[in-house]
N, C-alpha and C positions, 0 to 999 in steps of 0.2 A: 351410422356404424358405430357399435359400442367402443369405449376406450379399453384397449389391452390392459390386463390385470397382471402386474409384477410383484411377486412374492418375495420378501427378503427373510431367508430362512438360515439357520444354523444353530449350534450349541450356544449356551449363555456366555456373555462377556466377549464376543468377537467383535463387537462395534456396529451391530446392525442398526440399533436405534440412532446411533451419531450419523451413520450414512443416511437413514431415513430423514433425519432432522435436517441435514446439509441439503439434500435434494429438495425437501418439501419447503424450507423456509428461506434458503439463501437464493442469490440471483443466479446460480448455476442454470436454474430451470424456471419457467414461467409457471407460476402456481396460482390457482384459483381456489379459494376455499369453497368447498362444496357444502350446501346446507343438509342438514340431516342429523340424526340422533347420534352417529357413531363416528364423526369426524375426528374427534379429539383424539390423537396418538393412535389411531387405527389406520387410515388411509389418507393420501393426498393426492390430489389431481396435479400432474406435472406435465411438462414439455419439454422435449429435447429435439431440437433441430426440425421443428415443425411436426413432430411425432407426440401427440397426446396420449398419456397414459396414466393409469392409476397404480400408485404404489402402496403396498400393504405391509405393515410392519409387524412383526410376530414374536412371541415370546421364545425365549432359548428352548432348544430341543434336547432334552435328556433321555435318551433312548432306554436306558436301564435303570428304572427307578421305580419304587413303589409309593413315593411321596405324592399326595393327592393333588395338591397345587401343580407340581411338576408334570403330572399326568395330565391334568387339564390344559396346562400351557402347550403340551405335545399336541393335544387333539386340537387345539386352536390353529396351531401351524399346519396340521393336517388339512383342516377345512380351507386355509388359505391355499395350500398345495393343490388341492382339487379344483378350486375355483379358477386359479390364475392361468394365464398363457405362458409365462416365462418366470423361472426360478432363479433367483440370485443366490447362490449357496455361499455363505460367508465362512471363512475360517480366519485364523489367527496367525500372522506370520511371525510374531514374536515367540509365542508359545510353540508353534511348529504343529505338526500333525499329531492328532490324538486318536486314541480308539473310538471315542464318541464321534469325531468327524467321519470315521470310517463307516460307522453305524449309520449315521445320518445319509451318506452317501449311497448306502444300500437302498434306504427307503426311497430317495429321491430317484434313483435309477428305475425302481418299480413304479413310479408314477407315470413314467412314459412321457412327461413334460421335458421340453427344452430346459436344460440346467447349464448355467454360467458359473463357472467355479471362481470365487473371489478370495484372494488372500489380502485380508486387511492388515492394517498397521505396519505396512512396509514403508517406513518413514524417509528411506534414503535409498539411492542406488545401491549403497554398499550392502544392503539387506537383500537384495535380488537373488542371491544364492541360496536363501532359504526357501525359495518357492518350489525348488526341484522335488522335494519328497512329495508334493501334492500330487504330482503326475500319477502316483501309485493309486489314486482313487479312481481312476479310469474315467474321468470326466472331461477329459481334453486338456487344453491349455489354460493354466491357471492366469488369471488377471490380478497382478500385484497393484494395490490401491492403498491410500492413506486417507480416510474419510476425514481425519482431523485437519491434514494439512492440504486437503483437495488435490491429491497427487493421482493421476491415473483414471480419474472419474470421467473424463471425456471418452478415453479408449473403451471403457466399461459400457458407457451408455451406447457408443456407437455400435457395439456387438450386441447389446441388448435388442436394439429396434430391429436389427436383421431378422429377429424371431417373431415380430408381430404379425398377426394374421393379416393377410391381404384382403381387401373387400373384393368379393367375387362380383363380377359384372352381371347384372340382371338383364337377360334378353327376352325372357317370356313371362309376363305377369302373371299368367296362370300356374306357373311352376313354383312361384314364391310360396314359401311356408310361412303363415302370418303367426308371429311370436307374440303370445299373450302372458303377461304378468299379472298375476292376481295379488293384490297388495292391500294393506289396511292394518288397523289396529288388531291385536289379539282378540280371540274369541268372537269375531264378527260374521264368522261362517265361511271363511275362505275355502277351506278344505272341504267343506260339505258342498259348496257350490261347484268346485272341481270334480267331486266325485259325482254329483248329479249330471254335470255337462258329459262327463265320460261315461256314466252309465254303470261305474264300478267303484269299488273302494280302493282306488289308487293311492290316496293319502289317508293317513291315520286321523281319525276324527275324534275329539274330545272337548268337553266344555272346560276343560283346564288350560288357561292361557299358557301358550308358548309350547303347545305339543309339537307343531312342526318346526323342527330345528334346522333344517336344510331346505334349499330351494330345489323342489322336485320337478323335473322335466317330464311331459308324457306328450307323445306325438300321436296324432290322429287324424283321420279324414273324415270330413262331413260334407255331403253333396258335392263331391268332386274338389273341395277346397281342403288343402293340407293345412294343419294347424300344429302348434306345439304350445302347450299350456303350461305355465310355471307356477306351481304353488310356493308360497313364501312364508317365512317366518313372520308372525306379528310384530309390527314395528311400534314399540312402547317408548315413552318419554325417556330422554337421556337419563334423567336423575333416578329412574326406575329400575335402572341396568347397573349391575355390579361392574365395577371397573374391569375386572379380569375374568369376566364369565364368558362362556361358549356362547351365550345368547349374543353378545356383541358382535361376534364374527358370524352368528346366524343373519343377523341384521345386514351385515356388509354383503352377504350373498342375496338378500332381499333387494338390496339397492343396485347390486350388480344386475339383477334380474330386470329392473326397471331399464336399465341402460341398454341391455340387448334386446329389449322387445319392440313390437311395432306398436302394440296397443295396450295400455294398461288398465285394468279393471280395479277401480277403488271402490272397496266394499265397505259400507258404512252399515251400521245397526239402527233400523228404524226405531227400535225402542229408546235409543240415546240421541239420535239425530246428529247433526255435525258437530264433533268436538273439536278442541284445540288440536289434538293430534291427527285427527282427521284431515285438518287443514294443512298441517305440516306434511303430512305424506301427499297430498294433493299438490302442494307447492312444489315438493321434489320432482313429482311426475312433470309438471307444468315448465319447471326450469330446465328439464333434460329434453324438452321439446317432444314429448311424446304424445301420440293421440290417447285420448282416455275416454272412459265410459264409467259414469258413477252409478254403482249398483247399490241400491237401497235393500238390503236383506232383512229377513224376518219381518216382512210386511204382513204376514198372516196373524202376527202377535199384536196388531195395532188395531185399537176401536176405530171404526170408519163410519163417515157419512159420505153424502154424494159430493162434498167438496175436499175431502181429506186429501187426496192424493195431489190435486193441483195446488192446493195451500203447502203441502210438505214440498212439492217441487219447487215452487217459488222460494221457500225458505232455504233450500239446499243452494239454490243459484245465488241468493243474497249472501249465504255465508261463504261461498266459494265464487265470488264475483269475478276473481282473475281467471276462473275456469268456466266462464259462462257460455262458451262454445260446446262444453261436453254434454252429451245426452244423458239424461236421469232416467233410469228403469227401476221398477219396483218388482222385487221377486219374493220368494220363499225357497231357499235351498233345501227346507226340510220337505216340503210338499211338492216342490216342482212347479210351482206357480210361476208362469212366464220365463222360466229359465230358457226355453228355446230361444226366447228374444234375445238372448245375451250374444250369441254367435252372430245373428243376424246384425246386431249393431256394431259388434266388432269388425265384421267384414265391411260394413258401410264405412265405418271410421278409418279402417286402413284404406279404402278406396279414396277416401278424401285427403288424407295425409300424404298419399303417394301421387296426387294429382298434379298434372302439369298444364300450365295455361299459356297459350301462344302469346308471343311478344305483341303482335298486333292487336289481340283480342284485350290484352292486358291494358294497353295503352288507350284504347278506346274507352275502357271503364275509367281509367285515370283521368282522362281529359273530361269526361262527364262529371266526374266527382268534383275537380278543381274548378270547373265551370258552375256547379251548383253552389260551392261554397270556396271562395278564394282563399289562396294559401296566406298563412300569416304575414303580418307587417311589422317590422321592428326595428328601431334605430335609422329609420328612413330608408329601409330596403325591404322589399318583398322577396319571399321565399319563391324561388323558380325552381320546378321540378321539370326537368328536361325530357326524360322518359325513365321507363322502369323495365326490369327484365327478370324473370324467374331464374334464380341460381341454382336450386336444389330442391328437393323433396324430403319429406320425412323429417321435419316438418316443412311444409311449402316455404320458401325462403325467397324474398324479392329484394333486388337491389334498385334503389332509387338514385338517380344522377340529379345532383341539386347544385344550386350556386353556392349554398352556405349551410353546412349541416346544422349550425347553432340556431338557425331561423325555423327549423322544424320543431315546432311545440309538440310536446306530448299529447294534447288534446286534438291536434289536427292529425297527428300519426293515429290516434285512436278512430278519429272519423274516417280515415282512409281505410282502416282495418274493417270498419263496419261496412263500408261501401264494397269492399271486396267480398266480404262474407254474403252480403246482400246479393252480389251478381254471382258468385261463384260456389257459395255453399260453404265448404270447409267444416261442416259440423263434425265435431268430435276431434278436431286437432287445432294446436296453436298455430299460428303463422308468425313468421319473423320478418322484420324489415331491417335492411342495411343501408345506410346512407354514404354515398360518396360524392365528394365535391368534383364537380367537372366545370371547366372553363369553357364557357360558350365558345370560343373560338377553337377549341379542340376538334379534332376530327371526329 
């Protein structure tokens, strides 16, 4: 389940960034720094009462301006509004209601998204009377807060999580629409691949890096299976992106597409091989726990002999060794060479990432693995693994009940992962292990 996206919007100087920084950096919420090129002052992964979400900061909206920079800031906010699940509309309790607030409110009502009206800078109870004017915006009850003094934030966050999407129960595997995110550096052929798969010019194609600005969803059915393919903006190195450019928000959308996908197609350019930025993109997909297929595009442009493909495959796996479970396929989006193989591989990877193993079979394999290689011994104690069970899918996640978590060496955990893959497959998907200490006398 992708984390809900929460956009903080409003006119300039109403305290949006102060609120963002308080939630992202203080102990009000549990924060995990997200790797990726756009995390600085763009978004933060947060948690409130076991609800995980992503908070997006935006520039101030000036609805009536001809200033190029202010127009760009407004566009950034519009992109965040289009992407998010919930909008926090910030106003200023000290300044009071303004004409710009009313204009922003009109824009937010048109979005069709849930909007929570926030009156910031209400630093004391005596200021509560100032909020009544804001009812005229027609956005429901205002929430008075003070970001600086941490007043009212709990009530606001409680209200916010009420609007988070509920995870739909999946009762029929065949009814699931497989979500595919196509990601990679600019100009590696992502849009060309999407168009070739769809058989139409759905995405604008150009050899100019950065042509795709938004994440574009297209639903289609192939051989009875429903898919939704998401073409995304190319992810460039952070230092190559202007601080306040629209491209930074386009990349937020690309990373959000990864979060909501089932399978990520990581497209690399055969002429360049695996670059440092390719490694970062793949790392993001891996850390999000998504199934992945590595697509080597422009294979038609590479001079080949009988061993070229296998040599290249080994080099890709070596360069992306943390993702050695991902299949590597070689295509040409230009000519269509092996493009039909892409969906076949996506479907297989989704089946593997959503696979469940019975507890009995799981523990039979675990018993064989521990018998073949004894668990590690440290400080006069052996690691004891009492049993394991599968907690969840997408990715397959297993809980090991052990006598002492610290005795589980990384190398032995890697050994167990290899044994699970040998027995169950799991090609195309990461798998996760969770350790829990259990007293042998417990029931």
